[in-house]
Structures are given as structure tokens and as C-alpha cells.
TORFI-666473 format. One line per field, with one value per residue: x, y, z of N, C-alpha, C, O in turn; residue in one letter; residue number from 1. Coordinates in steps of 0.1 Angstrom, whole numbers, plus 5000, padded with zeros to 4 digits. Each point is the difference from the previous one (the first is absolute). Layout:
n.u = c(X, ...) $
n.v = c(Y, ...) $
n.w = c(Z, ...) $
ca.u = c(X, ...) $
ca.v = c(Y, ...) $
ca.w = c(Z, ...) $
c.u = c(X, ...) $
c.v = c(Y, ...) $
c.w = c(Z, ...) $
o.u = c(X, ...) $
o.v = c(Y, ...) $
o.w = c(Z, ...) $
residu = c(A, ...) $
num = c(NUM, ...) $
END
This chain:
n.u = c(8518, 4982, 5010, 4990, 4989, 5013, 4980, 5005, 4987, 4992, 5011, 4975, 4997, 5013, 5001, 4989, 4991, 4999, 4980, 4988, 5006, 4995, 4989, 5011, 5001, 4984, 5005, 5014, 4998, 5009, 5012, 5009, 4989, 4992, 4988, 4989, 5005, 5018, 4994, 4999, 4979, 4999, 5010, 4991, 4982, 4997, 5006, 5002, 4991, 4991, 4984, 4991, 4989, 4992, 4990, 4981, 4999, 4976, 5018, 4988, 4984, 5004, 4992, 4989, 5025, 5005, 5007, 5013, 5012, 5008, 5008, 4998, 5004, 4981, 5013, 4983, 5013, 4984, 5018, 4998, 5007, 5020, 4976, 5001, 4999, 5010, 5014, 4996, 5006, 4984, 4988, 4989, 4984, 4985, 4988, 4991, 4985, 4988, 4997, 4984, 4991, 4981, 5006, 4979, 5009, 4988, 4994, 4983, 4992, 4996, 4985, 4990, 4998, 5012, 4984, 4993, 5006, 4974, 5012, 5012, 5013, 4980, 5007, 5015, 4983, 5001, 5004, 4980, 4990, 5008, 4980, 4978, 5004, 5001, 4978, 4977, 5004, 4996, 4979, 5002, 5006) $
n.v = c(4785, 5007, 5000, 4985, 5012, 5013, 4991, 5022, 4986, 5021, 4997, 5009, 4978, 5007, 4993, 4987, 5018, 5001, 4996, 5012, 5016, 5018, 5019, 5022, 5009, 5018, 5014, 5012, 4997, 5020, 4982, 5017, 4988, 5022, 4996, 5014, 4994, 4988, 5020, 4998, 4992, 5023, 5021, 5016, 5015, 5017, 5017, 5007, 5014, 4988, 4989, 5021, 4997, 5015, 4987, 5017, 5014, 5015, 5007, 4992, 4988, 4971, 4992, 5016, 4999, 5023, 4988, 4996, 4996, 4984, 5018, 4988, 4979, 4989, 5012, 4991, 4990, 4987, 4992, 5009, 4986, 4994, 5014, 5019, 4979, 4984, 4998, 4982, 5013, 4990, 5021, 4998, 4990, 5011, 5019, 4987, 5002, 5011, 5010, 4997, 5011, 5011, 4999, 4995, 4981, 5000, 5019, 4985, 5020, 4984, 5006, 5003, 5012, 5012, 4986, 4980, 5021, 5008, 5010, 4985, 5011, 4994, 4980, 5014, 5013, 5030, 5000, 5005, 5018, 5021, 5003, 5002, 5026, 5002, 4999, 5004, 5018, 5009, 4998, 5026, 5003) $
n.w = c(7358, 4991, 5020, 5010, 4980, 5010, 5013, 4994, 5005, 4990, 5022, 4999, 5015, 5018, 4980, 5011, 4987, 5025, 5011, 4993, 5012, 5009, 4990, 4998, 5017, 5004, 4982, 5003, 4978, 4998, 5008, 4995, 5021, 4990, 5018, 4986, 5019, 5011, 5000, 5027, 4993, 4992, 5005, 5016, 5006, 4987, 5013, 4974, 5010, 4985, 5012, 4988, 5019, 4989, 5020, 4992, 5016, 4989, 5003, 4985, 5012, 5004, 4983, 5016, 5008, 4989, 4978, 5019, 4974, 5001, 4988, 5017, 4990, 5001, 4981, 4980, 5017, 4994, 5008, 4983, 4989, 5007, 5000, 5021, 5009, 4993, 5015, 5015, 4981, 4998, 5006, 5024, 5002, 4989, 5007, 5011, 5000, 4984, 5021, 5014, 4984, 5001, 4976, 5008, 5000, 5020, 4987, 5010, 4982, 5019, 4981, 5025, 4981, 5016, 5009, 5007, 4994, 4994, 5015, 5010, 4985, 4983, 4999, 4981, 4991, 5005, 5023, 5014, 4988, 5013, 5020, 5004, 5002, 5023, 5012, 4995, 5010, 5018, 4995, 4989, 5020) $
ca.u = c(4987, 4991, 4991, 4991, 5003, 4997, 4995, 5005, 4990, 5008, 4985, 4997, 4988, 4994, 4999, 4989, 5010, 5014, 5002, 5002, 5015, 5004, 4992, 5005, 5008, 4990, 4989, 5011, 5002, 5011, 5017, 5008, 4999, 5004, 4997, 5014, 4996, 5009, 5006, 5012, 5005, 4996, 5016, 5002, 4991, 5002, 5013, 5005, 4984, 5007, 4986, 4993, 4986, 4996, 4988, 4998, 4987, 5010, 4993, 5003, 4994, 4997, 4987, 5003, 4997, 5006, 5011, 5016, 5011, 5018, 5010, 5002, 5010, 4996, 5010, 4993, 4986, 4991, 5003, 4988, 4991, 5002, 5000, 4998, 4995, 5013, 5010, 5009, 4991, 5001, 5008, 5011, 5007, 5005, 5015, 5015, 5001, 5009, 5009, 5009, 5000, 4994, 4988, 5003, 5002, 4986, 4988, 4991, 4991, 4983, 4994, 4991, 4995, 4988, 4991, 4999, 5014, 5002, 5001, 4987, 4986, 5003, 5008, 4989, 5000, 5007, 5013, 4997, 4997, 5010, 5010, 4997, 5002, 5012, 5006, 5002, 5017, 5013, 4992, 5002, 5013) $
ca.v = c(4996, 5013, 5000, 5008, 5011, 5000, 5012, 5005, 5007, 5008, 5008, 5006, 4995, 5011, 5013, 4997, 4994, 5000, 4982, 4997, 4986, 4982, 4988, 4985, 4987, 4988, 4992, 4990, 4984, 4994, 5009, 5004, 5013, 5001, 5010, 5012, 5015, 5009, 5001, 5003, 4987, 4993, 4993, 4981, 4988, 4996, 4989, 4987, 4994, 4996, 5006, 5001, 5004, 5009, 5005, 5008, 5010, 5009, 5015, 5005, 5012, 4995, 4996, 4987, 4985, 4998, 4993, 4998, 4991, 5008, 4993, 5007, 5006, 5015, 5006, 5003, 4991, 5009, 5003, 5011, 4993, 4990, 5005, 4994, 5004, 5005, 5010, 4987, 4994, 4995, 5008, 5008, 4983, 5001, 5005, 4999, 4979, 5007, 5010, 4987, 4986, 4989, 4994, 4983, 5007, 4999, 5005, 5006, 5007, 5000, 5012, 5000, 5011, 5004, 5015, 4999, 4999, 5001, 4991, 4990, 4995, 4990, 5001, 5006, 4993, 4999, 4999, 4985, 4997, 5001, 4987, 4985, 4997, 5001, 4984, 4998, 5012, 4989, 4987, 4994, 4999) $
ca.w = c(5000, 5011, 5007, 5000, 5012, 5014, 4997, 5013, 5007, 4999, 5005, 5017, 4999, 5009, 4993, 4987, 4991, 5003, 5001, 4986, 4998, 5009, 4995, 4987, 5006, 5010, 4989, 4984, 5002, 4998, 4997, 5007, 5001, 5012, 5005, 5011, 5006, 5006, 4988, 5003, 5001, 4987, 5000, 5007, 4989, 4983, 4995, 4997, 4984, 4989, 4997, 5011, 4995, 5018, 4997, 5004, 4997, 4996, 5000, 4987, 4996, 4994, 5004, 5004, 4994, 4992, 5003, 4992, 5006, 5005, 4999, 5018, 4998, 4986, 5008, 5006, 5006, 5009, 5017, 5002, 4993, 5018, 5016, 5008, 5013, 5006, 4993, 4993, 4994, 4994, 4987, 5011, 5005, 4987, 4993, 5011, 4995, 4991, 5006, 5006, 4988, 5008, 4992, 4992, 4983, 4990, 5008, 4989, 5009, 4994, 5009, 4996, 5003, 5005, 4998, 5014, 5010, 5014, 5010, 5005, 4990, 4998, 4984, 4995, 4989, 4990, 5004, 4996, 4987, 4991, 5004, 4984, 4991, 5004, 5005, 4989, 4993, 5007, 4999, 4986, 5000) $
c.u = c(4999, 4995, 4987, 5002, 4995, 4992, 4995, 4989, 5000, 4983, 5001, 4987, 4990, 5000, 4993, 5009, 5014, 5004, 5002, 5014, 4997, 4983, 5003, 5011, 4995, 4991, 5011, 4995, 5013, 5010, 5004, 4995, 5007, 4994, 5010, 4988, 5008, 5012, 5016, 5007, 5002, 5014, 5001, 4992, 5007, 5014, 5005, 4989, 5007, 4987, 4992, 4988, 4999, 4987, 5001, 4987, 5013, 4991, 5003, 4993, 4990, 4988, 4999, 4995, 5007, 5012, 5008, 5003, 5012, 5013, 5008, 5018, 5002, 5003, 4986, 4987, 4992, 5000, 4988, 4987, 4997, 5004, 5007, 4993, 5015, 5010, 5005, 4989, 5006, 5011, 5014, 5006, 5007, 5013, 5005, 5000, 5009, 5009, 5010, 5002, 4993, 4986, 5002, 4999, 4987, 4991, 4993, 4993, 4985, 4999, 4987, 4992, 4993, 4993, 5000, 5009, 5000, 4999, 4983, 4991, 5004, 5004, 4984, 4997, 5005, 5015, 5000, 5003, 5014, 5014, 4998, 5006, 5018, 5002, 4999, 5011, 5010, 4997, 5002, 5012, 5009) $
c.v = c(5016, 5002, 5010, 5015, 5003, 5010, 5007, 5008, 5010, 5011, 4998, 4996, 5011, 5012, 4999, 4996, 4999, 4984, 4996, 4989, 4991, 4995, 4992, 4991, 4993, 4994, 4992, 4985, 4990, 5011, 5003, 5014, 5006, 5018, 5010, 5013, 5010, 4996, 5003, 4985, 4992, 4991, 4985, 4993, 4996, 4994, 4986, 4999, 5007, 5010, 5005, 5009, 5010, 5008, 5009, 5008, 5008, 5013, 5008, 5009, 4996, 4996, 4991, 4985, 4996, 4994, 5006, 4999, 5010, 4989, 5002, 5005, 5019, 5011, 5016, 4998, 5013, 5007, 5005, 4992, 4992, 5004, 4983, 5007, 5004, 5006, 4994, 4988, 4989, 5006, 5000, 4989, 4993, 5008, 4998, 4983, 5005, 5005, 4986, 4988, 4988, 5003, 4988, 5002, 5001, 5006, 5008, 4999, 5006, 5012, 5002, 5012, 4999, 5011, 5001, 4993, 5000, 4991, 4995, 4996, 4992, 5004, 5001, 4987, 4996, 4991, 4984, 4991, 4999, 4988, 4987, 5006, 4998, 4984, 4993, 5001, 4988, 4989, 4992, 5003, 4993) $
c.w = c(5007, 5006, 5000, 5006, 5010, 4999, 5014, 5002, 5006, 5010, 5008, 4994, 5006, 4989, 4990, 4988, 4998, 4996, 4986, 4994, 5015, 4994, 4989, 5006, 5006, 4991, 4993, 5007, 4998, 4999, 5014, 5005, 5016, 5004, 5004, 5001, 4997, 4980, 5001, 5001, 4985, 4996, 5004, 4995, 4994, 5004, 5001, 4988, 4991, 4991, 5011, 4991, 5011, 4992, 5011, 4996, 4996, 4999, 4986, 4993, 4987, 5004, 5011, 4998, 4994, 5001, 4992, 5002, 5001, 5000, 5009, 4989, 4991, 5013, 5004, 5005, 5005, 5010, 5008, 5001, 5010, 5004, 5010, 5010, 5008, 4984, 4986, 4992, 4985, 4987, 5005, 4997, 4984, 4999, 5013, 4994, 4988, 4998, 5005, 4994, 5009, 4998, 4994, 4986, 4991, 5013, 4995, 5018, 4993, 5014, 4996, 5005, 5013, 5003, 5014, 5014, 5017, 5009, 5000, 4990, 4995, 4984, 4995, 4987, 4988, 5001, 4999, 4990, 4995, 5009, 4992, 4988, 4997, 5003, 4982, 4991, 5006, 5000, 4987, 4996, 5007) $
o.u = c(5010, 4989, 5001, 5005, 4989, 5004, 4995, 5003, 5005, 4991, 5010, 4995, 4989, 4999, 5003, 5007, 5006, 5010, 5008, 5001, 5001, 4998, 4997, 5004, 5004, 4993, 4995, 4999, 5001, 4999, 4997, 5002, 5005, 5004, 5009, 4995, 4996, 5006, 5007, 5012, 5001, 5001, 5004, 5003, 5006, 5003, 5001, 5001, 5008, 5003, 5000, 5001, 5004, 5000, 5008, 4995, 5012, 4988, 5009, 5004, 4994, 4998, 5005, 4989, 5003, 5004, 4998, 5001, 4999, 5001, 5007, 5004, 5009, 4996, 5002, 4989, 5006, 4990, 4998, 4991, 4988, 5011, 5001, 4998, 4999, 4995, 5004, 4995, 5011, 5009, 5010, 5012, 5010, 5010, 5009, 5011, 5012, 5006, 5011, 5005, 5007, 4992, 5010, 4995, 5001, 4999, 5003, 5001, 4997, 5005, 4998, 4998, 4990, 5005, 5003, 5000, 5009, 4993, 4990, 4990, 5011, 4998, 4989, 5007, 5002, 5004, 5008, 5005, 5003, 5011, 5009, 5002, 5005, 5010, 5011, 5002, 5005, 5010, 5001, 5002, 5012) $
o.v = c(5002, 5002, 5011, 5001, 4995, 5010, 4992, 5012, 4996, 5004, 4996, 5007, 5001, 5010, 5006, 4990, 5000, 4996, 4991, 4990, 4988, 4988, 4988, 4991, 4989, 4991, 4989, 4997, 4988, 5012, 4992, 5011, 4994, 5008, 4998, 5007, 5010, 4990, 5002, 4998, 4987, 4989, 4989, 4989, 4990, 4989, 4992, 4992, 5009, 5008, 4993, 5004, 4996, 5008, 4998, 4997, 4998, 5001, 5008, 5008, 5008, 5002, 4988, 4995, 4988, 5003, 5004, 4998, 5012, 4989, 5009, 5011, 5009, 4999, 5009, 5004, 5011, 5008, 4997, 5005, 4999, 4999, 4988, 5012, 5011, 5002, 5006, 4991, 5003, 4993, 5001, 5000, 4993, 4995, 5008, 4995, 4996, 4999, 4998, 4990, 4990, 5002, 4997, 5010, 5000, 4994, 5010, 4994, 5007, 5002, 5000, 4999, 4993, 5011, 5012, 4989, 4997, 4990, 5005, 4994, 4997, 5011, 4996, 4990, 4990, 4996, 4993, 4989, 4992, 4995, 4994, 4991, 4999, 4994, 4995, 4991, 4991, 4994, 4988, 5000, 5001) $
o.w = c(5008, 4994, 4994, 5011, 5000, 4993, 5008, 4998, 5011, 4994, 5006, 4992, 4993, 5007, 4990, 5001, 4989, 4994, 4999, 4993, 5000, 5003, 4996, 4992, 5002, 5004, 4996, 5011, 5001, 4997, 5009, 4994, 5009, 4992, 5008, 4992, 4994, 4996, 4990, 5003, 4998, 4996, 4995, 4994, 5003, 4995, 5010, 4990, 5004, 4991, 5010, 4989, 5011, 4990, 5009, 4990, 5001, 4998, 5002, 4992, 4993, 5012, 4998, 4997, 5000, 5012, 4988, 5012, 4999, 5005, 4996, 5002, 4998, 5012, 5008, 4994, 5004, 5001, 5012, 5007, 5002, 5003, 4996, 5001, 5007, 4989, 4989, 5005, 4997, 4994, 4993, 4997, 5001, 4996, 5000, 4999, 5003, 4990, 4995, 5006, 5002, 5009, 4994, 4995, 4988, 5011, 4994, 5011, 4990, 5011, 4988, 5012, 4998, 4998, 5003, 5007, 5008, 4996, 4996, 5002, 5003, 4996, 5005, 5000, 4993, 4989, 4994, 5001, 4992, 4996, 4995, 4992, 4989, 4996, 4996, 4991, 4993, 5003, 4998, 4988, 4997) $
residu = c(M, T, S, S, P, L, I, I, G, V, G, N, E, D, R, G, D, D, A, A, G, I, E, V, V, R, R, L, R, S, G, R, V, V, E, V, S, D, C, S, G, L, L, D, T, W, E, G, E, E, S, V, V, V, V, D, A, M, R, S, G, Q, S, P, G, S, V, M, K, F, D, G, H, A, Q, A, F, P, T, K, A, F, P, S, S, H, S, F, G, V, A, E, A, L, E, L, G, R, I, L, G, R, L, P, S, H, V, T, V, Y, G, I, E, A, V, N, L, R, P, G, E, Q, M, S, N, E, V, A, Q, G, V, S, E, V, I, D, L, I, E, A, N) $
num = c(1, 2, 3, 4, 5, 6, 7, 8, 9, 10, 11, 12, 13, 14, 15, 16, 17, 18, 19, 20, 21, 22, 23, 24, 25, 26, 27, 28, 29, 30, 31, 32, 33, 34, 35, 36, 37, 38, 39, 40, 41, 42, 43, 44, 45, 46, 47, 48, 49, 50, 51, 52, 53, 54, 55, 56, 57, 58, 59, 60, 61, 62, 63, 64, 65, 66, 67, 68, 69, 70, 71, 72, 73, 74, 75, 76, 77, 78, 79, 80, 81, 82, 83, 84, 85, 86, 87, 88, 89, 90, 91, 92, 93, 94, 95, 96, 97, 98, 99, 100, 101, 102, 103, 104, 105, 106, 107, 108, 109, 110, 111, 112, 113, 114, 115, 116, 117, 118, 119, 120, 121, 122, 123, 124, 125, 126, 127, 128, 129, 130, 131, 132, 133, 134, 135, 136, 137, 138, 139, 140, 141) $
END
């Protein structure tokens, strides 16, 4: 029997749309979830897990609130699309995990296109809709 994936919401709730990943895990009705604000601990967070889903805000030039799904094992992971307020974000954690052989067998990353990452701002309506879409996608699997 396969256990359900660990859902990891990444973000900063005080920076507008950057709270997208955190909002997803807070609103999920079931499953194993964890909030992460500092991606430097992601390798430890997913240690021993077979399957993880990571949700984060992204900046790729898509329409605000757009949702993109990525295979965390893909060599062509769009590193510039997942900015971090620190110098170490989701993309860097995935690459480090790949190099060190510390990625779970299955890693899915959902990116929600952000429009507003300013400190002290509320999440935009577009990103809130993207959050709902990601929740539906996770719950459907």
C-alpha cells in the first residue's frame, strides 16, 4: 500500500502572492501537509518520503494565477521561474537533492504565477483562484 504524498507549501505569508503554497496546504481538507518558509530545509523535510508535492509561487511571465505542473526530476526545471526572497529556493533545493541523491522517487511541483510579491500586501484574486485550482488538482489524485 502506497502512502499519500507529503504536500509541502512554500512561501511567505507576509509577501502577497508568495503565500500561495502556504495557502494551499492550509486549505487542503485531507492529507499530510507541511509549511516551509525557508527552502534550505526542504531536503530534510522530504527525507524518507517516497512521494512529495511542492507548491510555490512562481514568476515565469505567464498570466497571473496560471498554474503549471512540473516533474521535480526533470533536468530542465525552470530555475528562474521560482524566485526566492532568499538565495535558495525550490529550484536550488531540487538541484541539490538531485546532486546528493536525496530526492524522493516522485516529486511534483505546482507553480502558481504571482503578480504581487510586495511585503505587507494581500494575495491577489488571480493567485487565490490559482490556489483553488491546485487544491482541486491535488485532491483529484
